C-alpha positions in Angstrom: 0.0 0.0 0.0 1.4 3.3 -1.0 1.8 6.3 1.3 -1.0 8.1 -0.6 -3.3 5.2 0.0 -2.5 5.1 3.7 -3.3 8.7 4.2 -6.7 8.2 2.4 -7.3 5.3 4.6 -6.4 7.2 7.7 -8.7 10.1 6.8 -11.6 7.8 5.9 -11.3 5.9 9.2 -11.2 9.3 11.1 -14.5 10.3 9.4 -16.0 6.9 10.2 -15.2 7.4 13.9 -16.6 10.9 14.0 -19.8 9.7 12.2 -20.1 7.0 14.9 -19.7 9.5 17.6 -22.2 11.9 16.1 -24.6 9.0 15.0 -24.4 10.1 11.3 -24.8 7.7 8.4 -21.4 7.1 6.9 -20.7 3.7 5.1 -17.2 2.3 4.8 -18.0 1.3 1.3 -17.3 4.9 0.4 -13.7 4.0 0.5 -11.9 3.4 -2.7 -11.7 -0.1 -3.9 -8.0 -0.2 -4.3 -7.7 0.8 -0.7 -10.2 -2.0 0.6 -8.3 -4.5 -1.6 -4.9 -3.5 -0.3 -6.4 -3.6 3.3 -7.7 -7.1 2.8 -4.5 -8.3 1.2 -2.4 -6.7 4.2 -4.6 -8.4 6.8 -4.5 -11.8 5.0 -0.7 -11.5 4.6 -0.3 -10.7 8.3 -2.4 -13.8 9.3 -0.3 -16.1 7.0 3.0 -14.8 8.2 2.0 -15.1 11.9 0.8 -18.6 11.3 4.1 -19.5 9.7 5.9 -17.8 12.5 4.3 -19.2 15.4 3.7 -22.9 14.1 6.2 -25.4 13.0 5.6 -26.2 9.3 5.6 -29.8 10.2 2.5 -29.4 12.2 0.7 -28.6 8.9 1.1 -32.2 7.7 -0.8 -35.1 9.1 1.2 -37.3 11.7 1.0 -41.0 12.1 -1.6 -42.0 14.8 -0.7 -45.5 16.2 -4.2 -46.1 17.3 -5.4 -46.0 13.8 -2.9 -48.7 12.6 -2.2 -50.8 15.8 -0.6 -53.5 13.6 2.1 -51.1 12.7 4.8 -52.4 15.0 8.4 -51.3 15.3 9.5 -54.3 13.2 7.1 -53.5 10.5 8.2 -49.9 10.5 11.8 -50.9 10.1 11.0 -53.0 7.1 8.8 -50.3 5.7 11.9 -47.8 6.0 14.0 -50.5 4.2 11.4 -50.9 1.4 11.4 -47.1 0.8 15.2 -47.0 0.8 15.4 -49.8 -1.8 12.7 -48.2 -3.9 14.6 -44.9 -3.9 17.7 -46.7 -5.1 15.7 -48.2 -7.9 14.2 -44.9 -8.9 17.6 -43.4 -9.1 18.8 -46.0 -11.5 16.0 -45.2 -13.8 13.4 -47.9 -12.8 15.0 -50.8 -14.6 12.8 -53.9 -14.9 13.7 -57.6 -14.5 15.6 -59.7 -11.9 18.9 -59.2 -13.7 19.1 -55.7 -12.1 20.1 -55.7 -8.5 18.1 -52.5 -7.6 14.9 -54.0 -8.9 15.6 -57.4 -7.3 16.4 -55.8 -3.9 13.4 -53.5 -4.0 10.9 -56.4 -4.7 12.5 -58.5 -2.0 12.2 -55.5 0.6 8.6 -54.9 -0.5 7.6 -58.7 -0.2 9.2 -59.0 3.4 7.5 -55.8 4.4 4.0 -56.9 3.2 4.4 -60.3 4.7 5.3 -59.0 8.0 2.4 -56.4 7.9 -0.1 -59.1 7.1 1.2 -61.3 9.7 1.1 -58.6 12.3 -2.5 -57.7 11.2 -3.6 -61.4 11.7 -1.9 -61.5 15.1 -3.7 -58.3 16.0 -7.1 -59.4 14.9 -6.7 -62.7 16.7 -5.8 -60.9 19.9 -8.7 -58.6 19.5 -11.3 -61.5 18.9 -9.8 -63.3 21.9 -10.1 -60.1 24.0 -13.7 -59.5 22.9 -14.6 -63.1 23.7 -13.1 -62.5 27.2 -15.0 -59.4 27.7 -18.2 -61.0 26.6 -17.9 -63.6 29.3 -18.2 -63.1 33.1 -15.0 -63.4 34.9 -14.5 -66.9 36.3 -16.6 -68.6 33.6 -20.2 -69.5 33.4 -22.5 -69.5 36.5 -22.8 -73.1 37.8 -25.4 -74.8 39.8 -23.1 -75.4 42.7 -22.3 -71.6 42.9 -26.1 -71.0 43.0 -26.5 -73.5 45.7 -23.8 -71.8 47.9 -25.2 -68.4 47.4 -28.8 -69.5 48.2 -27.6 -71.1 51.5 -26.5 -67.7 52.7 -30.0 -66.2 52.1 -31.9 -64.8 55.1 -35.4 -66.2 55.6 -38.6 -64.2 56.4 -37.6 -61.4 54.0 -40.3 -59.6 52.1 -40.4 -60.4 48.4 -40.4 -58.0 45.4 -43.0 -57.5 42.7 -42.5 -61.1 41.4 -43.7 -62.4 44.8 -41.0 -65.0 45.0 -39.5 -65.3 48.5 -36.2 -66.6 49.7 -37.9 -69.6 51.1 -38.9 -70.7 47.5 -35.3 -70.6 46.5 -34.0 -72.4 49.6 -36.3 -75.3 49.4 -36.4 -75.6 45.7 -33.7 -78.3 45.5 -31.1 -79.2 42.9 -33.3 -78.9 39.8 -34.2 -75.3 40.7 -30.5 -74.4 41.2 -29.8 -75.9 37.6 -32.7 -73.8 36.2 -31.5 -70.6 37.9 -27.8 -71.1 36.6 -29.2 -71.5 33.1 -31.4 -68.3 33.5 -28.3 -66.3 34.8 -26.2 -67.5 31.9 -28.7 -66.5 29.4 -28.9 -63.0 31.0 -25.2 -62.8 30.8 -24.8 -63.9 27.2 -27.5 -61.4 26.1 -26.2 -58.6 28.2 -29.6 -57.3 29.3 -31.5 -57.5 32.7 -35.1 -58.5 32.6 -37.4 -55.6 32.9 -39.1 -57.0 36.1 -35.8 -57.0 37.7 -35.6 -53.3 37.3 -38.7 -52.5 39.4 -38.6 -51.5 43.0 -41.3 -51.4 45.4 -40.7 -48.6 48.0 -41.9 -48.8 51.5 -41.4 -45.5 53.4 -40.4 -46.1 57.0 -40.8 -43.3 59.6 -37.5 -42.3 61.0 -38.8 -41.3 64.4 -37.2 -38.8 66.6 -40.3 -36.6 66.7 -39.8 -35.7 63.0 -42.8 -34.2 61.2 -44.9 -37.0 59.7 -46.2 -35.0 56.9 -42.8 -34.2 55.4 -41.4 -36.8 53.0 -38.0 -36.2 54.3 -39.0 -37.8 57.7 -39.3 -41.3 56.0 -36.6 -43.7 55.0 -37.4 -45.4 51.7 -36.9 -49.2 51.7 -36.9 -50.9 48.4 -38.2 -54.5 47.9 -36.3 -55.9 45.0 -37.1 -59.3 43.3 -35.3 -62.2 45.0 -33.8 -63.4 41.8 -32.4 -60.0 41.1 -30.7 -59.9 44.5 -29.4 -63.4 43.9 -28.0 -62.3 40.5 -26.3 -59.3 42.1 -24.7 -61.5 44.7 -23.1 -63.5 41.9 -21.7 -60.5 40.4 -20.4 -59.3 43.8 -18.5 -62.6 44.3 -17.0 -62.3 40.8 -15.8 -58.7 41.5 -14.4 -59.8 44.9 -12.5 -62.8 43.5 -11.4 -61.5 40.1 -11.3 -57.7 40.1 -10.4 -56.5 43.7 -7.3 -58.6 44.3 -5.4 -56.7 41.6 -6.4 -53.2 42.7 -5.9 -51.2 45.9 -9.5 -50.8 47.0 -11.2 -49.4 49.1 -9.1 -46.6 50.8 -7.7 -47.9 54.0 -9.9 -45.4 56.0 -13.1 -46.6 54.7 -14.5 -48.8 57.3 -18.0 -49.5 55.8 -19.4 -52.7 54.4 -16.3 -54.7 55.0 -15.5 -57.9 56.7 -14.5 -57.4 60.4 -15.0 -53.7 60.2 -17.8 -51.3 61.1 -19.0 -48.6 63.4 -16.8 -49.5 66.4 -13.6 -49.7 64.3 -14.4 -46.4 62.5 -15.0 -44.7 65.9 -11.9 -46.3 67.3 -9.6 -44.9 64.5 -11.1 -41.4 65.0 -10.8 -41.4 68.9 -7.3 -42.7 69.1 -6.2 -40.3 66.4 -7.7 -37.5 68.5 -6.2 -38.8 71.7 -2.7 -39.3 70.1 -2.7 -35.6 69.1 -4.1 -34.4 72.5 -1.2 -36.3 74.1 1.1 -34.3 72.0 -0.3 -31.0 73.2 -2.0 -30.1 69.8 -5.6 -29.0 69.4 -7.7 -31.1 67.1 -10.5 -30.0 64.9 -12.9 -32.7 63.7 -15.7 -32.0 61.1 -18.4 -34.5 60.6 -19.9 -34.2 57.1 -23.4 -35.1 56.4 -24.1 -36.1 52.9 -27.6 -35.2 51.8 -29.5 -38.3 50.7 -26.2 -40.1 49.8 -27.3 -43.3 48.4 -30.3 -41.8 46.5 -28.3 -38.9 44.8 -25.4 -41.0 43.3 -24.5 -39.8 39.7 -25.0 -43.0 37.8 -22.9 -42.0 34.7 -20.1 -40.8 37.0 -20.4 -44.1 38.9 -20.1 -46.2 35.8 -17.0 -44.2 34.8 -15.4 -44.8 38.2 -16.4 -48.6 38.0 -14.5 -48.8 34.8 -11.5 -47.1 36.2 -11.4 -49.5 38.9 -11.1 -52.5 36.5 -14.6 -53.6 36.1 -15.0 -54.1 32.3 -16.7 -56.1 29.7 -19.7 -58.0 30.3 -19.6 -57.4 34.1 -19.7 -53.7 33.6 -22.4 -53.9 30.9 -24.6 -55.9 33.3 -24.1 -53.4 36.3 -24.8 -50.6 33.8 -27.9 -52.1 32.5 -29.2 -52.8 36.2 -29.2 -49.0 36.7 -30.7 -48.3 33.3 -34.5 -47.7 32.8 -35.4 -48.5 36.5 -38.9 -47.7 37.9 -40.4 -47.5 41.3 -43.7 -47.5 42.9 -44.5 -46.4 46.5 -46.7 -48.9 48.5 -48.7 -47.4 51.6 -51.5 -49.1 53.4 -51.7 -51.9 50.8 -52.1 -49.4 47.9 -49.4 -48.7 45.2 -48.7 -45.5 43.4 -48.2 -45.3 39.8 -44.8 -46.2 38.3 -42.2 -43.6 37.9 -38.6 -43.6 36.5 -35.5 -43.3 38.7 -32.4 -41.9 37.0 -30.0 -41.5 39.9 -28.8 -43.1 42.9 -27.8 -46.8 43.6 -30.8 -49.2 44.1 -31.9 -49.3 47.7 -31.7 -52.9 49.2 -29.6 -54.1 46.3 -26.7 -56.3 47.0 -24.3 -54.4 44.8 -25.4 -51.0 46.1 -23.1 -50.8 49.1 -20.0 -51.8 47.0 -21.0 -49.3 44.3 -21.4 -46.5 46.8 -17.9 -47.3 48.2 -16.5 -47.0 44.7 -18.2 -43.7 44.1 -16.9 -42.1 47.3 -13.4 -43.6 47.3 -11.7 -40.9 45.4 -12.9 -38.3 47.9 -11.2 -40.1 50.8 -8.1 -40.2 48.7 -8.1 -36.6 47.9 -8.6 -35.7 51.6 -5.8 -38.0 52.6 -3.5 -36.4 50.1 -4.6 -32.8 51.2 -3.7 -33.5 54.9 -0.9 -36.0 54.7 0.7 -35.0 58.1 -2.4 -35.5 60.3 -2.6 -39.0 62.0 -0.7 -40.9 64.3 3.0 -40.4 63.3 3.4 -42.1 59.9 -0.2 -43.7 60.0 -2.5 -41.6 57.8 -5.8 -41.5 59.7 -6.9 -38.1 59.0 -10.4 -38.8 57.7 -12.0 -42.0 59.1 -15.1 -42.9 57.4 -18.1 -45.3 57.4 -19.7 -45.3 53.9 -21.2 -41.7 53.6 -20.4 -40.7 57.2 -16.9 -38.9 56.7 -14.8 -37.3 59.3 -12.1 -34.7 58.6 -9.4 -34.2 61.2 -7.1 -31.3 61.2 -4.7 -29.6 63.6 -5.4 -25.9 62.6 -8.4 -23.9 61.5 -6.9 -23.0 58.1 -6.2 -26.6 57.3 -9.6 -27.5 58.4 -11.0 -25.0 55.9 -8.8 -26.6 53.2 -10.3 -30.0 53.8 -13.8 -28.6 53.7 -13.0 -26.9 50.4 -11.7 -30.0 48.9 -14.8 -32.0 50.0 -17.2 -29.4 48.6 -15.3 -29.3 45.2 -15.5 -33.0 44.8 -19.2 -33.0 45.6 -19.7 -30.2 43.0 -17.7 -32.2 40.3 -19.6 -35.5 41.1 -23.1 -34.0 41.6 -24.0 -34.7 45.1 -24.4 -32.3 48.1 -23.2 -32.0 51.8 -25.7 -30.7 54.2 -24.0 -27.9 56.1 -26.7 -27.3 58.5 -26.4 -30.9 59.8 -22.6 -31.1 59.7 -20.7 -30.2 62.9 -17.2 -29.5 64.0 -15.8 -30.4 67.4 -12.7 -28.7 68.9 -10.7 -30.9 71.2 -8.1 -29.1 73.1 -5.6 -29.9 76.0 -6.5 -26.5 77.5 -9.6 -24.6 78.2 -9.9 -21.9 75.5 -13.0 -20.0 74.1 -13.5 -21.0 70.5 -17.1 -20.3 70.1 -16.4 -17.7 67.5 -14.9 -20.0 65.0 -16.7 -21.2 61.9 -16.0 -22.8 58.6 -17.5 -22.4 55.2 -18.9 -25.6 53.3 -20.0 -24.2 50.0 -22.7 -21.6 50.7 -23.4 -22.9 54.2 -21.6 -22.3 57.5 -20.3 -24.9 60.0 -20.0 -23.9 63.6 -18.3 -25.5 66.6 -20.5 -27.8 68.6 -20.1 -29.1 72.2 -21.0 -32.7 71.4 -21.9 -34.9 68.4 -23.4 -38.3 67.9 -21.0 -40.0 65.5 -21.9 -43.5 64.3 -24.3 -43.9 67.4 -21.6 -42.9 69.8 -21.9 -39.6 71.5 -18.7 -37.6 71.5 -18.1 -34.7 73.8 -15.5 -31.9 73.0 -14.4 -31.8 76.7 -14.3 -35.6 76.9 -17.1 -35.6 79.6 -19.1 -38.8 79.5 -22.0 -37.4 81.5 -24.5 -36.6 78.8 -23.6 -40.0 76.9 -24.3 -42.1 80.1 -27.6 -40.1 80.8 -28.6 -40.6 77.1 -27.8 -44.3 77.3 -29.9 -44.9 80.4 -33.0 -42.9 78.9 -32.7 -45.1 75.9 -32.7 -48.4 77.9 -35.7 -47.3 79.9 -37.6 -46.5 76.6 -36.6 -49.8 75.2 -37.6 -51.7 78.4 -41.1 -50.1 78.6 -41.7 -50.8 75.0 -41.2 -54.4 75.6 -43.1 -54.6 78.8 -46.4 -53.9 77.3 -48.1 -57.1 78.7 -48.4 -57.9 82.3 -48.3 -61.6 81.6 -44.5 -61.6 81.1 -42.8 -63.3 84.1 -39.4 -62.1 85.5 -37.7 -65.0 83.7 -38.8 -63.9 80.4 -38.1 -60.2 81.1 -34.7 -61.2 82.4 -33.9 -62.7 78.9 -35.3 -59.7 77.0 -33.3 -57.4 79.2 -30.1 -59.3 78.4 -30.6 -59.6 74.6 -32.5 -56.4 73.7 -32.4 -53.6 76.4 -28.7 -54.0 77.5 -27.3 -54.0 74.0 -29.0 -50.8 73.2 -27.7 -49.2 76.5 -24.2 -50.3 76.0 -23.8 -49.8 72.3 -20.3 -48.5 71.8 -19.3 -49.2 75.3 -16.1 -50.9 74.1 -14.7 -47.3 73.7 -16.1 -45.8 77.0 -12.7 -45.2 78.3 -13.4 -42.1 80.4 -16.2 -43.2 82.9 -16.1 -41.5 86.1 -17.8 -42.7 89.4 -21.0 -40.9 88.9 -21.4 -42.4 85.4 -21.0 -45.9 86.8 -23.5 -45.0 89.5 -26.0 -43.8 87.0 -25.6 -47.1 85.1 -26.1 -49.1 88.3 -29.3 -47.1 89.2 -30.7 -47.9 85.8 -30.2 -51.5 86.1 -31.6 -51.7 89.8 -34.7 -49.8 88.6 -35.2 -52.5 85.9 -34.7 -55.4 88.2 -37.1 -54.0 90.8 -39.8 -53.0 88.2 -39.7 -56.4 86.5 -40.4 -58.2 89.7 -42.6 -55.6 91.3 -40.6 -55.2 94.3 -40.7 -52.3 96.6 -38.5 -49.3 95.9 -36.5 -49.6 98.9 -35.6 -53.3 98.4 -31.8 -53.9 98.6 -30.5 -53.6 94.8 -27.9 -56.2 95.0 -30.4 -58.8 96.2 -32.7 -57.8 93.4 -29.9 -58.1 90.9 -29.1 -61.5 92.2 -32.7 -62.7 92.1 -33.0 -61.4 88.5 -30.0 -63.3 87.4 -27.8 -60.3 86.6 -24.3 -59.3 87.3 -23.4 -55.6 87.8 -23.7 -53.7 84.6 -20.0 -52.9 85.0 -19.2 -56.6 84.2 -21.0 -56.2 80.8 -19.0 -53.3 79.9 -15.8 -55.0 80.8 -16.7 -58.0 78.7 -17.2 -55.9 75.7 -13.9 -54.1 75.9 -12.0 -57.2 76.4 -13.6 -58.9 73.4 -13.1 -56.0 71.3 -9.4 -56.3 72.4 -9.4 -59.8 71.2 -10.9 -58.8 67.8 -8.2 -56.1 67.5 -5.6 -58.8 68.1 -7.0 -61.1 65.4 -7.2 -58.4 62.8 -5.0 -58.5 59.5 -1.8 -56.5 59.9 -2.6 -54.6 56.8 -5.9 -53.1 58.3 -5.6 -49.5 59.4 -7.4 -50.2 62.8 -4.8 -53.0 63.5 -1.9 -50.6 62.7 -3.4 -47.8 65.1 -3.9 -50.4 67.8 -0.3 -51.7 67.6 1.2 -48.2 67.6 -0.9 -47.1 70.5 -0.2 -50.2 72.4 3.6 -50.0 72.0 3.6 -46.2 72.8 1.8 -47.1 76.1 4.3 -49.9 76.9 7.1 -47.7 76.1 6.3 -44.9 78.5 3.5 -46.2 80.9 4.0 -43.3 83.3 3.2 -40.6 80.8 -0.6 -39.3 80.5 -2.4 -41.5 78.0 -6.0 -41.4 76.9 -8.2 -43.9 75.1 -8.8 -47.5 74.8 -5.2 -49.0 75.6 -4.8 -47.8 79.2 -8.2 -49.0 80.1 -8.0 -52.4 78.4 -4.6 -53.1 80.0 -6.1 -52.2 83.4 -8.8 -54.8 82.8 -6.4 -57.5 81.7 -4.6 -57.0 85.1 -7.9 -56.8 87.0 -9.1 -60.3 85.6 -5.7 -62.0 85.5 -5.6 -62.1 81.7 -2.3 -60.5 81.1 -0.6 -63.6 80.2 -2.4 -63.6 76.8 -1.2 -60.2 76.0 2.4 -61.2 76.9 2.0 -64.3 74.8 0.7 -62.1 71.9 3.6 -59.6 72.1 6.2 -62.4 72.2 4.9 -64.9 69.7 2.1 -63.0 67.8 -0.3 -65.7 68.7 -3.8 -65.2 70.2 -6.8 -67.3 71.2 -9.5 -67.6 68.5 -12.7 -65.6 68.7 -14.7 -68.3 70.4 -12.0 -69.4 72.9 -11.3 -65.8 73.9 -15.0 -65.1 74.4 -15.3 -68.0 76.8 -12.2 -67.1 78.6 -13.4 -63.4 79.2 -16.9 -64.6 80.2 -15.5 -67.2 82.6 -13.0 -64.7 84.2 -15.5 -61.9 84.6 -18.2 -64.2 85.9 -15.8 -65.6 88.5 -14.6 -62.2 89.6 -18.0 -60.8 90.3 -19.7 -64.0 91.7 -16.6 -64.3 94.1 -17.1 -60.7 95.2 -20.8 -61.2 95.6 -20.4 -64.3 97.6 -17.8 -62.8 100.0 -20.2 -60.0 100.6 -23.1 -62.2 101.3 -21.0 -64.3 103.9 -20.1 -61.0 105.5 -23.6 -59.4 105.6 -26.3 -60.9 107.7 -28.9 -59.3 105.4 -28.0 -61.9 102.7 -28.7 -64.9 105.1 -32.2 -65.5 103.8 -31.3 -64.0 100.4 -29.2 -67.0 99.6 -32.0 -69.4 99.8 -33.5 -67.5 96.7 -30.6 -66.7 94.7 -28.7 -70.0 94.7 -25.9 -69.6 92.2 -26.7 -66.1 91.0 -29.4 -67.3 88.5 -33.0 -66.7 88.3 -35.0 -68.7 90.8 -36.9 -71.7 89.6 -40.2 -70.2 90.8 -39.9 -67.6 88.0 -40.3 -70.1 85.4 -43.8 -71.1 86.4 -46.2 -69.6 83.8 -48.9 -67.3 85.2 -51.7 -68.0 82.7 -53.2 -70.7 84.7 -56.7 -70.2 86.1 -57.2 -70.7 89.7 -53.6 -69.3 90.3 -54.9 -66.1 91.6 -57.5 -67.8 94.1 -54.5 -70.0 95.1 -52.2 -66.9 95.7 -54.8 -65.4 98.1 -54.7 -68.4 100.4 -51.1 -69.2 100.1 -49.9 -66.7 102.8 -51.7 -68.6 105.3 -49.6 -71.7 104.5 -46.6 -72.4 106.7 -43.3 -71.8 104.9 -40.6 -71.5 107.6 -37.8 -71.5 105.1 -39.4 -68.8 102.9 -40.4 -66.6 105.9 -37.8 -63.9 104.9 -38.3 -64.5 101.1 -42.0 -63.8 101.1 -41.2 -60.4 102.6 -39.1 -59.6 99.5 -41.5 -60.9 97.0 -44.7 -59.3 96.0 -48.2 -60.6 94.8 -46.9 -61.8 91.5 -44.3 -64.1 93.1 -46.8 -65.4 95.5 -49.2 -66.1 92.5 -46.4 -68.1 90.6 -45.7 -70.0 93.9 -49.4 -70.8 94.0 -49.3 -72.1 90.6 -46.4 -74.4 91.6 -48.3 -75.5 94.7 -51.3 -76.2 92.7 -49.5 -78.4 90.1 -47.9 -80.2 92.9 -51.1 -80.9 94.7 -52.9 -82.1 91.4 -49.9 -84.5 90.8 -50.2 -86.0 94.2 -53.9 -85.9 94.3 -53.8 -83.7 97.4 -56.2 -80.9 98.2 -55.1 -77.4 99.0 -56.9 -75.1 101.1 
């Protein structure tokens, strides 16, 4: 472009700018044609020059892509290069024809070798691909056999509600070998086709009220329980076994801090990992911040496409992956209430409630979050043991030693939830601050997305109440209230005799009260007293004895040992469970580290399970088992250890009770009733016999010299049962009673 044209262009552009400012009509087409052409040429030339300047000319040509020619191996490439070299020599010599010419002869030979090798590699590649596709089309481990079906059916639980097909587990259990063979053929047909029957994709939802005084009109107050077809659950069990045996051994899954839905792990081990990590850092003089994250509708909001992606990355591929994907495609649900069903509606997210595979699939979905949290906080734990985020399925805890580090963990969790399409409920999440000193930290708060998490004084984690100040008072009071509610819910009938109530108390009430007592390592005297008062109240109420009756006598008549004995037994049995765990388990590593730390410096201040259980081993003369374990690594099996613990605890408390009875004159008559600390035989007499009430009214007039003091203890119910016994004895001997 000439200088004159540039000046004209500058003037025209200035006029155009002024016209735009003054909103006048001025078109750039008024520019001379030669100027516009020159301007276009200049722009195009500039673009081309920049393209050549910023890019390698080699990038303008297509490059070889190995995935398009997988048979193009290094050997084939070498022969191809030699063939091109021979061809160039032949071209230089003028393309002579005939085998008399060396260049032509060498070129044809190189070309023949190249093509033969290429064809051979192609055949090998196609053979391997066909073999791979055949392998992927089959289930790992081969076809499903009748023997495999028989073993799976034997593990089914009875008295379970059926699905839409109305087939119950009992139909399968008692079906016999012919049914097992038919089921194996059915499963193999499903595997070969790669499609799940549509009736297996239907879920019947039963809403169960959650309780805790929640609003009954709100759908969030109900827990959806899905009833799946029994054949579908049996098929999922088969897939689960194949994954366990053929996929998981070659991968590192799940994260060691995940304690949910795994053999020999559970709520107690997850809480043990959390508490021991907190106690270790407190012993080091460091404050500890623990966030308990609440996942909003965890199992019902799983992103299915993301889950299938994670499942493929784990190593579940081929037919196995296809079947699991089809299980979660085109699923439908119906809600059943008061024997009426709603219309069917599609479900496009979440794992199937009640499915055998659902727990495993959720662990796959959440596993990467645990890994990211662990990588984000590598220095929090017990020395070299990483235990910064103990988890039980969707119940995830984040442990940090500083507020800033704590916020980093929460940001990581929130980013992961956003990426994988689920939500954390900030309003239900909590933070506990454990500190070796008393400091005011009520002003601290953290952000979880748009929500705010504040510090709480206590939190119920996995059914175990944790207090920031390690005060067990609230936990003990709550356990006693729960026990009373359970007891009165059972004692709705007046016809339950004390022997039956004693069994119900031991099997139902006591486990609900002492849940998590394996980790009650900070009990004070007032807490033990509160537990004793609770059990004494139950004993007196069950036998209708006066309030001021001696509590130890009531316990003895009711066939109970002090409640402290039950707590000690649970702690000792959990100790044996820890000793028998696999050394690769995170819980076992924490246990051994805490044990050796205590043995190395027993005079230092120690918190937690280890000091308490060693005291119990010494109390019941069981330290020899610990010494044997430390020296030889050997420990009694579960059944033998349970018998040993029960025997030692029973001997200790019965001996103590016998000594007290011998020294106290009030127990002279009580020994006639209690015997060997078991429920008296008279409680076993049923009270439904007619005429018993009439007998009971006349029984006090009888002469019972040996039971003169015992009748003072017992109420009308005991007299009625004794009358029943006397009535039966009289009928048997044809004696009349008056």
